[in-house]
N, C-alpha and C positions, 0 to 999 in steps of 0.2 A: 504494500500500500504506500503510495506517494505521500509526501508531507501534506500536500493540498487535500488529498482524499481523506487522510486522517483528520485534518482540520474540519472538513465538511461533516465527517461522521460525528466528531465531538460536538460541532455546532448543532447538528440534528438532535443529538441526545440532550443538549442543554435546552433547546426549544421545547422538546417534549416534556422536560421536567418543569418548564415554566407555564405551560398552557393547561387548560382543564382536560381531564381524562377522556371526555367524550369527543375531543378534537384530535384527529390523526394527522400526522405528517408523513407523506409517502416518499418525498425526495427533497433534497436541498442542493442547489447549484449556485455557482458564481456566474453571473453574466455581467462582464465588465466590473464596475465598482459595486454592483448591487448583489445582494443575497436573495435568491429566488426560492421561495418555499412553496412546494406543491402539496395540496391537501385534498382529501375527499370531503372536507367540511368547510368549503369557502363561505357558506351562509352563516355558520357559527362565528367565523372570524369577523365577518361583516357586522354581525349583531353587536359585538363588543368593540366599539370604536377606539377604545384605548389599548386594546390588546397588542396591535401591531406597533403602536408608538412605544409601549413599554418594552417590547422585544428589541426594537431598534435602539432604544436607550441603553438597555442592558448589554446588547452585543456590540454596540457602537458601530452599527452598519446600516446602510440603506436597505430596506426590506420590501420586496414585492411578493404578494400572495397570489398564487395561481391555482385554479382548480385542476384536479386530476381529470383527464379526458373522460373517465367512466361516469362522472357525476354531472356532466353537462346536459342541459336540456337541448332539444332540437332547435337549430337556429330560427326556423320559421315560428315556432312557439315562443322562443325567447324574444324575437323581434316584436311580436304583438304586445307582450307584457312590458317591454322597455318603452314602446311608444305610449302605452297607457300611463307609465310612471312619469315620464318627462313632460313638463308643461308644453302646450302647443306653441307658446310664445318663444320657446328656445330655438325654433327653426331648424329642426333636425333635417339634414340633407342626405345623410347616408349612414348605414350601419354595415360594418364589415367584420364578419366573424372569422376568427383564426382558431381552428380546432386544435392545432398542435400546441398552442400555449394557453388556450381557454380565454383568450382576450377578445373583446368586441370593441372595435374602434368606432366611436360615435362622432361624426362630423356635424357641427351645429353652428348656426350664426351667433348664438349666445351661449358659449360654453359654461358660463357661470351658473346658468339655470339648469344645466345638466349636472353640474357638480353638486349644487345645493349648499346650504349653509354648513361649513366645516365638513364637506364631503357627504352630507346626509343622503342626497339623492343617489350618489354612486353606491353607497352602502346598501340602500334600498334595492337597487338594481341587482347587486350580487345576492342579496337575501332572497330575491324572488326567482332569479334564473340561474344563479351559480357562476355565470360568466364574469370575468374581471373587466370592467369598463375602462377604456382609455379615451380621452376627449381631445379633439382637435377643432380649431376654429375654421369655419368657412370664410375665406377672404372676402371682405366687402367689395373689393375690386378684384376681378378675376386675375390670378397670377399664374402664368405658365410655369414659372420657376417653382413655386410652391407645389403646384399640381405634379410637375415632373419629378420633383424630389420625393414626394409622398408615394407616387406610383412606383418609382424606382426602388425605394426601400421596401415597399410591399412585395415587389417582384423578387427582390434579393433577400427576403426575410429569413429563409433557411440558412443561407450562407452567412448572413449577418449574425444569426444566433451562434453559429460555429465560431465566428470572430470574437463575439462577446465572451463566450465560454473560455476561449484561449486567453483573451485579455484578463479575464477574471483570475485564471490560474497564475498568470504572470504577476498580477498585483498582489496576490495572497501567497506567493511563494515564500519559502524559508529564506531569511536573510543569511547571506554567506560571508559578507565582509566583516572583518574584525575591527578595521580602522573606522574612525568617524571624522569626516571632513566634508566641507562644502566648497565647491568652486563654481565661478561664473566665467565663461569664456565669451568674448565679444566677437561675433562673426560678421557684423555689419551695423550700420546706422550710428557709428561713433564718429563724431566731428563731421557729420553729414546727415542729411535727411533722406531716408529711404533705405532699402534692403535691410530692414529690421530682422535681426536673428541673433539668438543667444543659446549657449548650452549651459544648463544648470545641472551639475552632476555631483553625486556623492560617491563614496566607495562602492555603493550598491546599485545606484540608479543614474541614468542619463536622460535628461529631458531637453527637447528642443523647443524653445519659445519663439514663435513667429518664424516666417521664412518668406521675405518679400523681395520685390525688385526695387530699382532706383529710378524714379521718374526722370525722363529726359536723358538717361545715360544707358543706352543699349549695351548689354554685355557685362555691366557691373552688377554682379550677383553676390550674395553672401559667401563667405569663405568656407563653403561646405566640405572642401576637400581635406581640411586639416584633420589630424588624428582624433581630436575631441569630437568631431562631427561625423561625416560620412566616410572620412579617411579610414576609420576603423571598421567600416561596413555599416550599411543602413540598419542591419538587424541588431546592432548594438545600441540603438536608440530605443528606449523603453516607451516613450510617449511624446507626442507633439501637443503643445498648448498654443492655441491661436487667440490672441487678445481681441482682434476684430478683423473685419473683412476687407479693409482698404488694401489695394494691391501692393503698397510698399510694406505690407505685413503678411499678405496671404498669397501673392502671385505664384510663388514657387513651391507651395505646399504639395501640389500634385506631382512635381518633379521628384519628390522623395520616393514615390511609388515606382517611378521609372528606374530608380537605383536600388529597388528591392525592399524598401520599407514596407512593413506589413502590420504595423501596430496602430494604436488608437490616436485619434485627434480629438482633443477636448476643446469645446467652445460652446457658446450659447446657441440655441436653436436658430434665431435669426441670422447669426454669423454663419452658420452652416449654409443656409439658403443663399445668402448674399455672396459667400465665397464661390458657390456654384455659378451664380449669375456672372460675377466679375471675372472669374478665371476663364470661363467659356468665351466671354467677350474679348479677353486678353488674347486668346488664341485666334479669334476671328480678326482682330485688328492686325496682329502680326502677319496673318496670311494675306490680308488685303494690301498691306504695305510691302509685300514681297520678302518678308523676313521668315526665317525658319523657326517655327514655334519650338520652345524647349521641351514640350511634351505634347501628348495628344488628349483628345476628349475622354478617352478610356481611363486615363489617369485621374481626371477630374471626378469621374464616376467612382473610382476606387477611393478617392479621398472622402467623398460623401458617404460611401458605404462604411468606412472605418470611423466615422464621426460618432462621438458619444456626447450628446448635448447635456449641459449642466445649467441649472438655474442659479440666479444670483443668491448668494447666502448659503448654498448647500455645501457642507464640508464633505469632501469626497476623497476616498483612498485612490491614488493613481499609481502607487508603487508600495513595496513593503515598508519603506521608510519615508513616505511622502504623502501628505494630504494637500489637496488643492481647493481653494474657495474663490469663486468669482464674485466681484462687486461691481456695481454700475460705475462706468468711467465717464458717462456724460458726453461722449465724443460722437459716436454714431449708433445706429440701432444695434443693440446687442453687444456693444463694446464693453470690455471688462478689465478692471484692475485685477491682476492674478496674484493671489496670496498663497505662498507655499509654506506649509508647516513641516519641517524636516526632522525626522527622528522622534524620539520620545522627549520633546521639548529641547532638542539640540539647537535648532536655529530656525529663523523665519526670514523669508525673502519675499518682497512684493515687487512685481513688475507693473509699472503704471500703464503700459501701453500708451495710447494717446488719450489725453484727458481734457475735459472742460470742467473747471471747478464750480462755476456758477450755473444756476438754472438757465436753460434756454427755452425757446418756444416749444422745442421737441422733447427735451430730456431734463430730468432732475440732475443736479450737479453731481460731480464725482464723489464717491464714498471714500473716506480716508480714516475710518475708525476700525482698528484691527485689534485682536487680542494681544499680539506681539509682532513687532517688525524690527529686526536688527539691521537689515540692509534693504534699501529702496533703490531700484533701477528706474530712473525718472526721466521722462521725456523733457526736452528743452527747446522745442521748436521755436518758441518765442521767448527764449531765456535771456536774450541780450538786454543790456541795461536800459535801452530806449524802446524796447518792444512792448509798448503799452497800446492796447487797442482802444478804439473809440467805444464809448458806452453804447450798448446795443440800441437803446432808444434813439440816440443821436444818429447811429448808423442807419436805422430804418428811416429816419427823417431825411437823411441825405439821399438814400435810394429813391424815396418818394419824389424829392426835388429833381433828381436826374430824369426820372420817368416823366414828370410833368413838363419839364423843359423840352425833352425830346418829342413828346406828344404835340406840344404847341408848334414845333418845327416840322411836324408831319413826318417824323422819323421813327425808327425802330430801335428798341433797346435790346442788345445782344449780350446775354450773360453766360460766359463759360462757367459751368458748375459741375461739381462731382455728382454723379448720379445718386450716391448714397449720402444722405445727411444734409449737405448744403442745399441741394435742390428743394428738399421738402421744407427746410427752414424758410427759404425764399418764397415758396408757394404759400406758406402760412402768412407771411408778411403781406404778400400781394392780395390774397383773399380778404384779409381784414381791411387793408387800405381801400379796396374797391367797395367793400360792404359799408364802410364808414365815409365814403365819398371823398377820400383823401387823394385818390387818383381816378381818372375816368375809367369806366368799364371798357375793357378792350380784350382781345384774345391773348391768352398766354399759351404759347406753343411749347410743348415739351418734346425734345428730340433726344435720340439715343436711348439709353436704358432708363431714363428718369421715370417714365410711367410704370415700368415693371418694378423698379425699386420702390416706388410709392405704394404699389399694390402689396409688396412684402411688408412695408411699414404698417399697413392697415391690418395685416394678418396677425401681427404681434403687438396689439395696443398696450398690453401689460408692460412692455418695455419703454413706453412713452410717458411723458409727463402726465400727472394725474388728470388735469383739466382736459388735455387733448384726448386722452384715453376715453374719458366720459363722452366727449363729443362724437368720437368714432362709434361708440356703442349706440348712439342715436343716429340712424342713417340719414335723417333729414338735416342733421347738423354737421355731418362729416365734412370738414373743410376741403379735403382732397377731392370731393365729388362736386365742387363748385362748377357752374356752367362754363365759366371762362377758360377752364383748362382744356386744351386740345392736344391729344397725343398725335404727334407726327409719325405716321407709319407708311406713308406712300412714297418715301424716297425722294429723289431729285425733283420730280415733277411737282410734288407738293411743296417742297422748299422753294422752288422757283415761283410758284403761285403765291406763297406767303410773302416772298421778297418783292413781288410786283404789287402787292396789296397795300392796305392802309396801315396806320400806326398799330404797333403790337409789341409784345414782349416775347423774347425767345430765350428759353433756358436750354442749353445744349451741352452735352459732353463733347470732348473731355475738358475737365476743369482747369488743367494746366496747358491746354492747347498743344498737346503732344500727338494729336491725331484725332480720329473720330469725326462725327458730323459737324463739329465746330469749324473745321477747315472748309467745309462746303458753304457754311454761312458766311465765312470771311470772303469767299470768292463772290458770293451774291451781294453782300452788303458793304464790303470793306472800302469801296470807293465812294460811298454815300456820305457826304459831309453832314447831312442832317441827322444821321443815326449815331448811336453811341455804343462802343464796346465797354462793358462795365464789369470789372473784376470784383468778386466778392469773396475770394478764397486765396490761400497761400499759393504763390507761384515759385516753385523750386528753382534753384540755380541751374542754368543750362536749358530750361524749358523755353518754348516760344513765348509763353505768357510772360515770363520774367523779361525776356528781351523786348517785348512790346512795351511793358511797363518802363523799361529803361530807354525808350525812345526809338526803337526800330520802326522803320516805315516801309522798307522793301521786304515784303512778306512772301516766302515761297509757298505756292499752292499747287496741288496736283491736279492735272486736267483729268476729269472723270472719264472722258471719252478716250484718253490715251494715257494710261497710268505710267507708262515709261517716260513720259515727257513732263518735266516740271516747268512751271512758269512762275512769275512773280507778279504781285499787285502792289501798287503804292497805297498804303493805308491812309485814307482821308477821313474816316469816321472818327469822332471824338473818342478819347480813351479816359475812362474814369476808374479809380480804385476806391471802393467803399469798404473800409476796414470794419471789424466788429462782428462779422458773421462767421468767423473761423470756428471750426469744431475744436480747435486747440485753445487751451488756456493761454492768456498773455502772461507777461512777466509777473504781474501782480497776482494773477490766479495761480501760477506755479508756486510762487512763494507762499501764498495762503494755504495751498494744499499741504505743503511741508510743515508750515508753521502751526497749523491746527491739527496735524496728525496726532492721533492718540493710539498708542504711544508714539513719540517722535523717534525716528530711526537713528542708529549710531553712525551709519555710513550711508552715503548717497552716491550712486554712479550716475552722472549726468550724461545722457545720450540723446540721440535723435534730434540733433540741431547742428547748424554749421559751427565751425571752430570758434568763432567769436561768441556765439550764443551759449555754447556749453561751458566755455571758460568763464564768461561773465556770471552765469548762473551758479556754477560751482564755487566761484570765489565769494559770491554774495551769501550763499548758504553757510560757508565756512566762517565768514566774518560775523554774520548776524546771529547765527544759532549755535556756533561753536561745535559743529559736527564735522567729522572727517568726510571730505568730499573729493571726488575724482572726476576728471574729464577724460575718460579712456580713449585710446585709439583702437581701431579694429585689430583683432588677433591678440589682445591682452587677456591674461587670465588672472583672476583675483581669487585668492584662497582665504576662506573664513574658517574659524575653528581649527 
């Protein structure tokens, strides 16, 4: 008997000793970080709402109860009873029964009504039919990404269970190492913005945190070839943790599977879906621009198949000596500050990912309250001593002024925007400004992936700010469904029609003007003096967006009829930069995040910023708060303990 099998046998015996004699346990398995308990008495487990909570507390594990196949009622009979139990207003769209696990997936417009107060309706369902209900939301805006991901995971359900069982055995394996130490190796995003990637390892475990590309710098990828990373073989990485879906953090996650990685990816559920959307688009853009993509769509599917979604606040075992907890980072949908508790109180490390400290229209501000943190790996994008952003209210007023001036000149406002986060923030501002007559009603055209990303936002309202979440729950108040928003999906003909039409606002990817439909809009509108190109987000060094901000006027654009022939236009449209909409905290926000941390870390590694920003920020934290700070270069290793 292996150590894991003995552990499972001991756990089964302990559970049996804790539960009433009339409840049986037929099997106990690990599936990823969860302990799955199979029973012929699911109804009895459901009747006692505290029983599972008490077991989870005693065993210090996440527990799922599943019925033994013998005790399941027929799906047709179960469906009728479930429909009787769930209120009609819940808007149940589909019931999907999985006899291998005894689960029924319930898709509904209002999942809260299916769950009931403290899970009361879910327990009632199990008591009546024996099946274990799992609830998913019907997207208010149809999302091909969400639909494709759900269908794919359903199709791969059997293989995914095998993956989860294998991962579970790895997590709960016997610790072999005698030594105790913690190291962080920087593989990217040090004294630069982009290609975020780190190795966090102990004598027992090796974790890769993020694996992104560098905007505007083709070929500059994380240093994955070093022995600490893939140089020792992809199979030596125990797990990947993805803080959020932006490509400078996620673009090369699928590449790991090309090199033989076969382990889990931990992220939030919206990050999983957005990663799929953005990485597939990454491949598409590379192909259209004549570049050889670093991986294929099959590897994106592998990444999705290996993802284990976690919710904010759930403490989760990811290795024999490591627990992971995600907290809201306030940056984009599903973005997470990742807190690692290592060993039995040995050491604690938090990776900020990208953060926004204050509340925005979309998200609550970043969480910085942890049980313990000795070392913080902290983003410093706006860490320079003069990197103070305009107050959001002032920024919104400036954007309103730009739109009104351009409208009066009979022009169009062209806004390059990231599909995820920035676009939805601007949509909220525009919807409210038109509703309150601050700007005239006019079409707002959404090009690129913006509409699809917006649909994903509406699928996961629980990750949004409370007030916005409540508006999305009421379909007639959902701001993303306002009449003025128009999804551009007809390609060049539709763009040309918009360009030839009257005043309007156009939000288009890519946000840093490194490719995508924004280049087509430049070709159509770039020579119009009455129109304005308006930047609302960070433009990285080396990108076309930064060059235009610095005064470039001769702009290279590709001829869509002859992609091998480049041409240039002379930019005559006005150029405006409206600060304050960034998904990143500014210098004050970064300082406040560290200043108000509870507890405050002993050491801070300042990363994800240009050289001046990280050095300024590192120096300020050292002088103001008397903590050990570093502005590391790529390929440095820090040993703790």
